[in-house]
Each structure stands twice: as structure tokens, then as C-alpha cells.
C-alpha positions in Angstrom: -0.1 -0.1 -0.1 1.2 3.7 -1.0 1.5 6.2 1.5 -0.9 8.4 -0.5 -3.7 5.4 -0.3 -3.3 4.7 3.2 -3.6 8.4 3.9 -6.7 8.5 1.5 -8.3 5.0 3.8 -7.3 6.9 6.9 -9.3 10.2 5.9 -12.3 8.4 4.8 -12.4 6.1 8.2 -12.2 8.9 10.3 -15.0 10.9 8.5 -17.2 7.8 8.8 -17.5 6.8 4.9 -19.3 3.5 4.4 -16.9 0.5 3.2 -18.5 0.5 -0.2 -17.9 4.3 -0.4 -14.4 4.0 0.1 -13.8 0.8 -2.0 -15.6 3.1 -4.6 -13.1 6.3 -4.4 -10.1 4.1 -4.6 -10.9 2.2 -7.4 -11.7 5.8 -9.5 -8.6 7.2 -8.0 -6.6 4.2 -8.8 -8.3 4.0 -12.3 -7.0 7.7 -12.7 -3.4 7.1 -11.9 -3.2 3.9 -14.2 -4.6 6.0 -17.0 -1.7 8.6 -16.6 1.0 6.1 -15.2 1.8 8.3 -12.6 0.8 9.3 -8.9 -2.2 11.1 -8.7 -0.9 13.7 -6.4 1.2 15.0 -9.6 -1.8 15.4 -11.9 -2.7 18.9 -12.8 -6.0 20.3 -13.0 -6.0 20.3 -16.9 -5.0 16.5 -16.8 -7.7 16.0 -14.5 -10.4 17.8 -16.6 -8.6 15.8 -19.6 -9.4 12.4 -17.8 -13.0 13.2 -17.1 -13.9 14.4 -20.4 -12.3 11.0 -21.5 -14.7 9.4 -19.7 -17.5 11.3 -21.2 -16.7 11.2 -24.6 -14.5 8.1 -25.0 -15.6 5.9 -22.4 -19.3 6.9 -22.7 -19.7 6.5 -18.7 -22.8 8.1 -17.0 -23.1 11.2 -15.7 -23.6 9.6 -12.2 -20.5 7.8 -12.7 -18.6 11.0 -13.7 -19.7 12.7 -10.6 -18.8 9.7 -8.4 -15.4 10.0 -10.2 -15.2 13.7 -9.4 -16.1 13.2 -5.9 -13.4 11.0 -5.1 -10.7 13.1 -6.9 -12.4 16.1 -5.2 -12.1 14.5 -1.8 -8.4 13.6 -2.4 -6.9 16.7 -3.8 -8.9 18.7 -1.4 -9.4 17.0 1.6 -6.5 14.4 1.8 -3.9 16.5 0.0 -5.1 19.9 1.1 -5.9 21.9 -2.1 -9.1 23.3 -1.2 -8.7 26.0 -3.9 -8.8 23.1 -6.3 -12.4 22.2 -5.9 -13.8 24.7 -8.3 -11.4 23.1 -11.0 -12.9 19.7 -10.5 -16.3 19.9 -11.6 -19.6 18.0 -10.9 -22.5 18.1 -13.2 -26.3 17.6 -12.9 -27.6 14.4 -13.5 -31.0 14.2 -15.5 -33.8 13.3 -12.4 -35.4 10.5 -14.7 -38.2 8.6 -12.6 -37.3 4.8 -12.5 -39.9 2.5 -14.0 -42.2 0.9 -11.8 -43.9 -2.5 -12.1 -47.7 -2.8 -11.2 -49.1 -4.6 -8.4 -49.8 -7.5 -11.0 -46.5 -7.6 -12.7 -44.8 -8.0 -8.9 -47.3 -10.7 -8.2 -46.4 -12.3 -11.5 -42.8 -11.8 -10.5 -43.1 -13.6 -7.1 -45.0 -16.5 -8.6 -42.7 -17.9 -11.3 -41.0 -21.1 -10.6 -37.9 -20.7 -8.1 -36.1 -21.9 -5.1 -37.8 -20.9 -1.7 -34.8 -18.9 -0.7 -35.2 -16.6 -3.9 -38.7 -16.4 -3.9 -38.3 -15.2 0.2 -35.5 -12.7 -0.8 -37.5 -11.0 -3.3 -40.6 -10.5 -1.4 -38.6 -9.3 1.6 -37.3 -6.8 -1.4 -40.6 -5.8 -2.2 -42.3 -5.9 1.4 -39.4 -4.2 3.5 -37.8 -1.5 0.9 -34.2 -2.5 2.1 -31.8 -2.0 -0.6 -30.0 -4.7 -1.9 -26.9 -4.6 0.4 -29.0 -4.1 3.1 -31.0 -7.7 2.2 -27.9 -9.6 1.7 -26.7 -8.2 5.3 -29.5 -9.4 7.0 -29.3 -11.6 10.4 -31.6 -13.9 12.0 -31.8 -11.7 14.9 -32.5 -8.7 12.9 -36.1 -9.9 12.4 -38.2 -9.1 15.7 -41.4 -11.3 15.4 -42.7 -10.1 18.8 -46.4 -8.9 18.3 -45.6 -5.5 20.2 -42.6 -5.2 17.6 -43.0 -6.4 14.6 -39.9 -4.8 12.4 -36.7 -5.6 10.7 -33.9 -4.0 12.0 -31.5 -2.6 9.6 -27.8 -2.5 10.9 -25.4 0.0 9.0 -27.3 0.8 6.1 -26.5 3.4 3.7 -24.4 6.3 5.3 -23.5 3.8 8.5 -27.1 4.6 10.0 -29.3 1.9 11.6 -32.8 2.1 11.4 -36.2 -0.2 11.3 -38.4 -1.1 8.8 -42.0 -2.5 8.7 -42.5 -6.3 9.1 -46.1 -7.5 8.4 -47.5 -11.0 9.1 -47.7 -12.0 5.4 -44.1 -11.6 5.0 -43.5 -13.0 8.4 -44.9 -16.0 7.2 -43.1 -16.5 4.4 -40.0 -16.0 6.3 -40.6 -18.7 8.8 -41.8 -21.3 5.8 -38.2 -20.2 4.4 -36.3 -20.9 8.0 -37.9 -24.0 8.4 -37.8 -25.3 4.8 -33.7 -24.2 4.1 -32.2 -22.9 7.5 -32.9 -25.9 10.1 -30.4 -28.5 10.0 -28.0 -26.4 8.0 -24.6 -25.0 8.6 -24.8 -22.4 11.6 -24.9 -19.0 10.2 -26.2 -15.7 11.3 -26.8 -14.7 8.0 -30.8 -14.8 6.8 -29.6 -15.3 3.4 -26.3 -17.0 3.4 -24.1 -17.6 0.3 -24.4 -20.9 -1.4 -20.9 -21.7 -1.7 -20.1 -20.0 1.6 -22.6 -20.1 4.2 -20.7 -18.3 6.5 -20.8 -15.1 4.4 -23.4 -12.9 3.6 -25.4 -13.7 0.1 -23.5 -11.5 -2.5 -25.2 -8.7 -4.4 -24.4 -10.2 -7.6 -26.8 -13.4 -6.5 -29.4 -11.0 -5.4 -29.8 -9.4 -8.7 -29.5 -12.7 -10.3 -32.6 -13.8 -8.2 -34.5 -10.7 -9.7 -33.3 -10.9 -13.4 -34.1 -14.6 -13.8 -37.6 -14.0 -12.1 -38.3 -10.9 -14.4 -37.5 -12.8 -17.5 -39.3 -15.9 -16.3 -42.6 -13.5 -15.6 -42.4 -12.0 -18.9 -41.8 -8.4 -17.7 -39.9 -6.1 -20.0 -39.2 -3.2 -18.1 -35.5 -2.2 -17.4 -33.8 -2.2 -14.1 -32.5 -4.3 -11.4 -33.8 -5.4 -8.2 -33.6 -1.8 -7.0 -37.2 -1.2 -8.6 -38.9 -3.5 -6.0 -37.6 -0.5 -3.7 -39.1 1.9 -5.7 -42.5 -0.2 -5.7 -42.5 -0.6 -2.0 -42.6 3.1 -1.6 -45.3 4.0 -4.6 -47.6 1.2 -3.4 -47.2 2.4 0.2 -47.8 5.9 -0.9 -51.0 4.9 -3.4 -52.5 3.3 -0.2 -52.3 6.1 1.8 -49.0 5.7 4.3 -47.9 9.1 4.8 -44.5 10.3 3.0 -42.4 10.9 6.4 -43.5 7.0 7.5 -42.0 5.8 4.2 -39.0 8.1 3.9 -38.0 6.6 7.8 -38.3 3.3 6.9 -36.5 3.4 3.5 -33.7 5.5 5.3 -33.8 8.8 3.5 -31.8 11.3 4.7 -34.0 13.8 3.6 -37.8 14.0 3.0 -37.4 15.7 -0.5 -35.8 12.0 -1.9 -38.5 10.4 -1.1 -41.0 13.0 -2.3 -40.3 12.4 -5.6 -42.5 9.5 -5.5 -45.7 11.5 -5.1 -45.2 12.1 -8.9 -45.0 8.5 -9.4 -48.2 7.3 -7.4 -51.8 7.2 -8.0 -54.7 7.8 -5.2 -55.4 4.6 -3.3 -58.3 3.9 -0.6 -56.6 2.1 1.7 -55.5 3.2 5.1 -53.6 2.5 8.4 -51.9 -0.6 8.9 -53.3 -2.8 6.1 -52.2 -0.3 4.0 -48.6 -1.7 4.7 -49.5 -5.6 4.3 -48.1 -5.0 0.4 -48.0 -8.9 -0.2 -51.7 -9.5 0.8 -52.5 -6.6 -1.4 -51.2 -8.2 -4.5 -53.9 -9.8 -7.0 -54.2 -13.6 -7.1 -51.8 -15.4 -9.3 -51.8 -19.2 -10.0 -50.2 -20.8 -6.9 -47.0 -22.5 -8.1 -45.2 -25.2 -5.8 -42.5 -23.8 -4.3 -39.2 -25.6 -4.9 -36.4 -26.2 -2.2 
């Protein structure tokens, strides 16, 4: 490890950056250093701007990717190396605010009822009925499911931004989780992870496997809308909003730092007639689909 890399890691740790953010920033700086074949601390503002133009014009990277790279460079040059005056020379662009494609309740029901393993079905049902991010789903532990009648919640430990929070746990999801536990976990190798890896049961399910569950089910259900498993998180928020759940409650369950992040779902929701706790029972509100025999 070079001294500069170590300084950057220490600076991110001191500021409480999430592990994934640290990895992303280090990767972005490493790729820029490899592009110029020199230490990044030796690069001029013109070279940095030239690299960002290369990512846009030659590599055809998305605006969000460019902004992540710019943020990593800004952090290194301004916060680690002390060149605060260079911040204005490392541009950030406004990303287009595109609304995600949503699945109807009928499409969600079809997705969850295609032939798949109990583990895959439970994973996707949890994604939809709790609104957790993919990484948060993969890192759930059995002890994070609080099924006490006066609690009924899912604890998210070290979510985005290093924050803990709670999301809703409704009886229909709890029933599926219990089915999964008795079908797949009783008698299996001891592991704290709710969804352990297949090859490495003492490690959590990797995010790639979680995406694979979704893409496989989406194809089998004949769904053509683009997007990965994060679509189910958008469906969680929008369908709750349509059912009458207030925006602040949804924002808290999703772990949004600002309410205006959640407010974009206002333009995606259609008014509904439900209210109260029943509105949160998303799985129970799905239209009936021909039952599929669960596979192990």
C-alpha cells in the first residue's frame, strides 16, 4: 500500500465513510492513476479535466459515474492533500432526474410466483415488502427479524451512510420468512446470515446473486421493464403511498436522509383508498396468481 493510499483510507475512515464508498473512491483514483501512469498527487487540474472528458466522450460513462469519480478526486485533492482551492476546477454535473420504471401490483405478483427456490422467492418478497436496499438485504441476520407482536419490525444494521434503522415487518412476510427458515435453514450449517451464500454459508449472499434472482424471475414472468432489483424498492414506496401511508413514515422506513428524496414518489403514485396498518401489508394486496409449487 502506498503512503498516499493509506492517507486517503485513513481520512475516509475518520469521516465515517461506508466501506462501499471507500472502495468506490479508491477504485476511481486507481483508474485515473493508471490512465496517466503516475501518482495522482502529481496531476494538474488540466489533466484531471482531461481524464473526466475522456470518461464522457470516449468511455461513454454515465453522468452519475462521472460525478462519483469527480467526488473521489475532490476528496483526494482537497481534503487529503489540502488543495481546497482546486475544488472549483474539478466539476460536478447535474444528473438528469429520471423517474424509475415501476411494476404494477399484477407484475409484482407474477414476478413472485414464477418457479424458483424458496430462498430466492423469500429474498424477493422481503425486498418488496420491506423496501430494503440490495446490500441491506444481503446483510440481514436472523436476529434482525423481530417477530414479537408488540414490535414486528426488521432492523437494518449499518445501512447506507452507516445508519441503523427499522423497517416494517407485516404478518404475511413473517409467514414466508418462517417457511423459508424451516425449509432451508433448519439443520443447515450454522450461520447468522438470514440469506447466506450458497458456496460460502458463513458469508452473506453476494449482491450479484440477489440481482440474479430478480433478473431470472423478471424474465420468467415476461416483464420487459428495465432495471434491477432496486425496482422493488421503488415499488415498495410507491405502492405504500398509493395506499395512503404518509410520506414521512415511508421516508423513515427507506432510510432517506432528506424527505425531498422520498417526495419524488408523489409524482409516481396514483391515489388509493386504503389506510392504516393494512396499507402496509403489500404482499396481501397483490392480485391472485395461479399458485406455483415452491421448490427447495
